[in-house]
DRENPA-3360 file (N, C-alpha, C; in nm, 2 decimals, always signed):
BEGIN
1 = GTPWIYRK = -4.81/+5.21/-5.10/-4.74/+5.23/-4.98/-4.81/+5.33/-4.88 ~ -4.91/+5.40/-4.93/-4.98/+5.50/-4.84/-5.09/+5.43/-4.76 ~ -5.10/+5.45/-4.63/-5.20/+5.39/-4.55/-5.34/+5.42/-4.60 ~ -5.43/+5.32/-4.58/-5.57/+5.33/-4.63/-5.64/+5.46/-4.59 ~ -5.63/+5.50/-4.46/-5.70/+5.62/-4.41/-5.65/+5.75/-4.48 ~ -5.52/+5.75/-4.51/-5.46/+5.87/-4.58/-5.51/+5.88/-4.72 ~ -5.52/+5.76/-4.79/-5.57/+5.76/-4.92/-5.72/+5.81/-4.93 ~ -5.80/+5.77/-4.83/-5.94/+5.81/-4.82/-5.95/+5.96/-4.80;
9 = IFKHAASS = -5.87/+6.01/-4.71/-5.87/+6.16/-4.67/-5.83/+6.24/-4.80 ~ -5.72/+6.19/-4.86/-5.66/+6.27/-4.97/-5.76/+6.26/-5.09 ~ -5.82/+6.15/-5.11/-5.92/+6.14/-5.22/-6.04/+6.23/-5.20 ~ -6.09/+6.24/-5.08/-6.20/+6.33/-5.04/-6.15/+6.48/-5.06 ~ -6.03/+6.51/-5.01/-5.98/+6.65/-5.02/-5.96/+6.69/-5.16 ~ -5.91/+6.60/-5.24/-5.87/+6.63/-5.38/-5.99/+6.64/-5.47 ~ -6.11/+6.58/-5.43/-6.22/+6.57/-5.52/-6.34/+6.66/-5.46 ~ -6.30/+6.75/-5.38/-6.41/+6.83/-5.32/-6.37/+6.98/-5.31;
17 = KYLNLFIE = -6.44/+7.06/-5.24/-6.42/+7.20/-5.22/-6.29/+7.23/-5.14 ~ -6.22/+7.12/-5.09/-6.11/+7.14/-5.00/-5.98/+7.17/-5.08 ~ -5.99/+7.18/-5.21/-5.87/+7.21/-5.29/-5.88/+7.34/-5.36 ~ -5.79/+7.43/-5.35/-5.78/+7.55/-5.42/-5.65/+7.55/-5.51 ~ -5.67/+7.58/-5.63/-5.56/+7.58/-5.73/-5.55/+7.71/-5.80 ~ -5.43/+7.77/-5.81/-5.41/+7.89/-5.88/-5.30/+7.87/-5.98 ~ -5.32/+7.89/-6.11/-5.21/+7.88/-6.21/-5.20/+8.01/-6.28 ~ -5.07/+8.05/-6.29/-5.05/+8.18/-6.36/-4.93/+8.16/-6.46;
25 = QNSDKTIR = -4.96/+8.17/-6.59/-4.85/+8.15/-6.69/-4.80/+8.29/-6.72 ~ -4.67/+8.31/-6.69/-4.61/+8.44/-6.70/-4.56/+8.47/-6.85 ~ -4.52/+8.36/-6.92/-4.47/+8.37/-7.05/-4.47/+8.23/-7.11 ~ -4.40/+8.22/-7.22/-4.38/+8.08/-7.28/-4.26/+8.01/-7.21 ~ -4.21/+8.08/-7.11/-4.09/+8.02/-7.04/-4.12/+7.97/-6.90 ~ -4.22/+8.04/-6.83/-4.24/+8.00/-6.69/-4.39/+7.99/-6.66 ~ -4.43/+7.92/-6.56/-4.56/+7.91/-6.51/-4.56/+7.89/-6.36 ~ -4.65/+7.95/-6.29/-4.66/+7.94/-6.14/-4.78/+7.86/-6.10;
33 = FVYRFKFF = -4.75/+7.77/-6.00/-4.86/+7.68/-5.94/-4.87/+7.72/-5.80 ~ -4.99/+7.74/-5.75/-5.01/+7.76/-5.61/-5.13/+7.67/-5.58 ~ -5.12/+7.58/-5.48/-5.23/+7.50/-5.44/-5.24/+7.49/-5.29 ~ -5.36/+7.48/-5.24/-5.38/+7.46/-5.10/-5.48/+7.35/-5.08 ~ -5.45/+7.25/-5.00/-5.53/+7.14/-4.96/-5.57/+7.16/-4.82 ~ -5.70/+7.16/-4.79/-5.74/+7.15/-4.65/-5.68/+7.02/-4.59 ~ -5.63/+7.02/-4.48/-5.56/+6.91/-4.40/-5.42/+6.89/-4.45 ~ -5.38/+6.93/-4.57/-5.24/+6.89/-4.62/-5.15/+7.01/-4.64;
41 = GGSDHTVT = -5.20/+7.14/-4.62/-5.12/+7.25/-4.65/-5.12/+7.28/-4.80 ~ -5.01/+7.34/-4.84/-5.00/+7.38/-4.98/-4.86/+7.40/-5.03 ~ -4.86/+7.46/-5.15/-4.73/+7.48/-5.22/-4.74/+7.60/-5.31 ~ -4.63/+7.66/-5.34/-4.62/+7.77/-5.43/-4.49/+7.76/-5.50 ~ -4.49/+7.73/-5.63/-4.36/+7.72/-5.70/-4.37/+7.77/-5.84 ~ -4.27/+7.82/-5.89/-4.26/+7.87/-6.03/-4.17/+7.77/-6.11 ~ -4.22/+7.73/-6.23/-4.15/+7.63/-6.31/-4.10/+7.70/-6.44 ~ -3.98/+7.66/-6.48/-3.93/+7.71/-6.60/-3.94/+7.59/-6.70;
49 = FGEEIKHK = -4.00/+7.61/-6.81/-4.03/+7.49/-6.90/-3.89/+7.44/-6.95 ~ -3.88/+7.31/-6.96/-3.76/+7.24/-7.00/-3.65/+7.22/-6.91 ~ -3.66/+7.28/-6.79/-3.56/+7.27/-6.68/-3.61/+7.18/-6.57 ~ -3.52/+7.11/-6.51/-3.55/+7.03/-6.40/-3.59/+7.11/-6.28 ~ -3.70/+7.07/-6.21/-3.74/+7.14/-6.09/-3.74/+7.05/-5.98 ~ -3.72/+7.10/-5.86/-3.73/+7.02/-5.74/-3.84/+7.08/-5.65 ~ -3.93/+6.99/-5.61/-4.04/+7.04/-5.52/-4.08/+6.92/-5.43 ~ -4.18/+6.95/-5.35/-4.23/+6.85/-5.25/-4.37/+6.82/-5.28;
57 = NPWRADIR = -4.41/+6.70/-5.26/-4.55/+6.66/-5.28/-4.63/+6.69/-5.14 ~ -4.76/+6.67/-5.14/-4.83/+6.70/-5.01/-4.78/+6.63/-4.89 ~ -4.71/+6.52/-4.90/-4.65/+6.45/-4.79/-4.51/+6.49/-4.76 ~ -4.47/+6.60/-4.83/-4.33/+6.66/-4.81/-4.22/+6.57/-4.86 ~ -4.25/+6.48/-4.95/-4.14/+6.40/-5.01/-4.08/+6.47/-5.13 ~ -3.95/+6.46/-5.15/-3.88/+6.53/-5.25/-3.91/+6.47/-5.39 ~ -3.94/+6.56/-5.49/-3.98/+6.52/-5.62/-3.89/+6.60/-5.72 ~ -3.84/+6.53/-5.82/-3.77/+6.61/-5.93/-3.85/+6.58/-6.06;
65 = SICTLDKE = -3.88/+6.69/-6.13/-3.96/+6.68/-6.26/-3.91/+6.77/-6.36 ~ -3.95/+6.74/-6.49/-3.93/+6.83/-6.60/-4.07/+6.86/-6.66 ~ -4.09/+6.99/-6.68/-4.22/+7.04/-6.73/-4.20/+7.10/-6.87 ~ -4.28/+7.06/-6.97/-4.27/+7.11/-7.10/-4.41/+7.16/-7.14 ~ -4.41/+7.26/-7.24/-4.53/+7.32/-7.29/-4.55/+7.27/-7.43 ~ -4.67/+7.22/-7.46/-4.71/+7.18/-7.59/-4.82/+7.27/-7.63 ~ -4.78/+7.38/-7.70/-4.87/+7.49/-7.74/-4.98/+7.44/-7.84 ~ -4.94/+7.35/-7.93/-5.03/+7.30/-8.03/-5.15/+7.23/-7.97;
73 = NRMLKMKA = -5.12/+7.15/-7.87/-5.23/+7.07/-7.81/-5.28/+7.14/-7.68 ~ -5.24/+7.26/-7.65/-5.28/+7.34/-7.53/-5.26/+7.25/-7.41 ~ -5.14/+7.20/-7.39/-5.12/+7.11/-7.28/-4.98/+7.13/-7.22 ~ -4.98/+7.12/-7.09/-4.86/+7.12/-7.01/-4.83/+6.98/-6.97 ~ -4.70/+6.93/-6.99/-4.67/+6.80/-6.96/-4.56/+6.79/-6.85 ~ -4.58/+6.71/-6.75/-4.49/+6.69/-6.64/-4.44/+6.55/-6.63 ~ -4.31/+6.53/-6.63/-4.25/+6.40/-6.62/-4.16/+6.39/-6.50 ~ -4.19/+6.30/-6.41/-4.11/+6.28/-6.29/-3.97/+6.22/-6.32;
81 = IKGPPHLP = -3.87/+6.28/-6.28/-3.73/+6.22/-6.29/-3.71/+6.13/-6.16 ~ -3.75/+6.19/-6.05/-3.74/+6.12/-5.92/-3.87/+6.13/-5.85 ~ -3.95/+6.02/-5.84/-4.08/+6.02/-5.78/-4.06/+6.01/-5.63 ~ -4.18/+6.01/-5.56/-4.17/+6.00/-5.41/-4.13/+5.86/-5.37 ~ -4.08/+5.84/-5.25/-4.03/+5.71/-5.21/-4.14/+5.60/-5.19 ~ -4.27/+5.64/-5.18/-4.37/+5.54/-5.16/-4.42/+5.47/-5.29 ~ -4.36/+5.52/-5.41/-4.40/+5.45/-5.53/-4.34/+5.31/-5.53 ~ -4.40/+5.22/-5.60/-4.34/+5.08/-5.61/-4.21/+5.09/-5.69;
89 = KGAKTHSH = -4.12/+5.00/-5.65/-3.99/+5.00/-5.72/-4.00/+4.99/-5.87 ~ -3.94/+5.07/-5.95/-3.94/+5.07/-6.09/-4.06/+5.14/-6.15 ~ -4.15/+5.20/-6.07/-4.27/+5.27/-6.13/-4.22/+5.41/-6.18 ~ -4.29/+5.46/-6.28/-4.27/+5.59/-6.34/-4.40/+5.67/-6.34 ~ -4.39/+5.80/-6.32/-4.51/+5.88/-6.33/-4.49/+6.00/-6.43 ~ -4.60/+6.04/-6.49/-4.61/+6.16/-6.57/-4.75/+6.21/-6.56 ~ -4.77/+6.34/-6.59/-4.90/+6.40/-6.59/-4.92/+6.50/-6.70 ~ -5.04/+6.53/-6.73/-5.08/+6.63/-6.83/-5.18/+6.73/-6.77;
97 = WKMGPYEE = -5.17/+6.86/-6.80/-5.26/+6.96/-6.77/-5.31/+7.01/-6.90 ~ -5.44/+6.99/-6.94/-5.49/+7.03/-7.07/-5.61/+7.13/-7.05 ~ -5.59/+7.24/-7.12/-5.70/+7.34/-7.12/-5.82/+7.29/-7.20 ~ -5.94/+7.33/-7.16/-6.06/+7.30/-7.23/-6.08/+7.39/-7.35 ~ -6.18/+7.37/-7.43/-6.20/+7.44/-7.55/-6.22/+7.59/-7.53 ~ -6.28/+7.63/-7.42/-6.31/+7.77/-7.39/-6.23/+7.83/-7.28 ~ -6.12/+7.77/-7.24/-6.04/+7.81/-7.13/-6.11/+7.83/-7.00 ~ -6.23/+7.77/-6.98/-6.30/+7.77/-6.85/-6.27/+7.65/-6.78;
105 = TLKYTKFL = -6.22/+7.54/-6.84/-6.20/+7.42/-6.78/-6.06/+7.37/-6.80 ~ -6.01/+7.29/-6.71/-5.88/+7.23/-6.71/-5.89/+7.09/-6.66 ~ -5.82/+7.00/-6.74/-5.83/+6.86/-6.71/-5.69/+6.81/-6.67 ~ -5.67/+6.76/-6.55/-5.55/+6.71/-6.50/-5.55/+6.55/-6.50 ~ -5.45/+6.49/-6.57/-5.44/+6.35/-6.58/-5.31/+6.31/-6.53 ~ -5.30/+6.21/-6.44/-5.18/+6.16/-6.39/-5.17/+6.01/-6.42 ~ -5.06/+5.97/-6.47/-5.03/+5.83/-6.50/-4.93/+5.77/-6.42 ~ -4.95/+5.65/-6.37/-4.85/+5.57/-6.29/-4.83/+5.44/-6.37;
113 = TLKNGKVY = -4.71/+5.42/-6.42/-4.68/+5.30/-6.49/-4.59/+5.22/-6.41 ~ -4.64/+5.10/-6.38/-4.56/+5.00/-6.30/-4.45/+4.93/-6.38 ~ -4.36/+4.87/-6.32/-4.25/+4.80/-6.38/-4.30/+4.70/-6.48 ~ -4.41/+4.63/-6.45/-4.47/+4.53/-6.53/-4.55/+4.58/-6.65 ~ -4.56/+4.71/-6.66/-4.62/+4.78/-6.78/-4.77/+4.82/-6.75 ~ -4.82/+4.77/-6.64/-4.96/+4.81/-6.60/-4.97/+4.96/-6.57 ~ -5.07/+5.03/-6.63/-5.08/+5.18/-6.61/-5.21/+5.21/-6.53 ~ -5.19/+5.29/-6.43/-5.31/+5.35/-6.35/-5.32/+5.49/-6.39;
121 = THVQHFIR = -5.44/+5.54/-6.40/-5.47/+5.68/-6.44/-5.56/+5.74/-6.34 ~ -5.53/+5.87/-6.31/-5.62/+5.95/-6.22/-5.65/+6.08/-6.30 ~ -5.78/+6.11/-6.30/-5.82/+6.23/-6.38/-5.90/+6.32/-6.28 ~ -5.87/+6.45/-6.29/-5.94/+6.56/-6.22/-5.98/+6.67/-6.31 ~ -6.10/+6.72/-6.29/-6.15/+6.83/-6.38/-6.16/+6.96/-6.29 ~ -6.11/+7.07/-6.34/-6.12/+7.20/-6.27/-6.20/+7.30/-6.35 ~ -6.28/+7.38/-6.29/-6.36/+7.49/-6.36/-6.31/+7.62/-6.30 ~ -6.29/+7.71/-6.39/-6.24/+7.85/-6.35/-6.35/+7.91/-6.26;
129 = DGSESSK = -6.30/+7.96/-6.14/-6.39/+8.02/-6.04/-6.45/+8.15/-6.11 ~ -6.58/+8.16/-6.09/-6.65/+8.28/-6.15/-6.70/+8.26/-6.29 ~ -6.67/+8.14/-6.35/-6.72/+8.12/-6.48/-6.87/+8.07/-6.47 ~ -6.94/+8.07/-6.58/-7.08/+8.02/-6.59/-7.09/+7.88/-6.54 ~ -6.99/+7.80/-6.58/-6.99/+7.65/-6.54/-6.97/+7.63/-6.40 ~ -6.91/+7.72/-6.32/-6.88/+7.70/-6.18/-7.00/+7.74/-6.09 ~ -7.11/+7.79/-6.15/-7.22/+7.84/-6.07/-7.32/+7.73/-6.04;
% end
């Protein structure tokens, strides 16, 4: 449901130097996400694991999610309870944030499952600023 030009701009912004992401885990109970997209603005919110959170996506649509922490697999899991209105009817989304083996990398994977069972996946890789890999 998103116009072609916006998809192209967002894809470029999300896959280039136009995205800044800051993640701060305060404890085993909360985590803070701050992100800034050139052209789209940003967001700053703190999440309590296991509790429903309400936030807005880059298009300012209301989203409701539950975030859980999987310590064994070094993964943060996000499940949308109420996705944005532009999703196809009956579609569900969830995502994973997984730490790399040396905590220098982070892999973000988002899944969109349509009502007919077809799954679309988007993957982004992040490298810690100032690490050897980011030079």
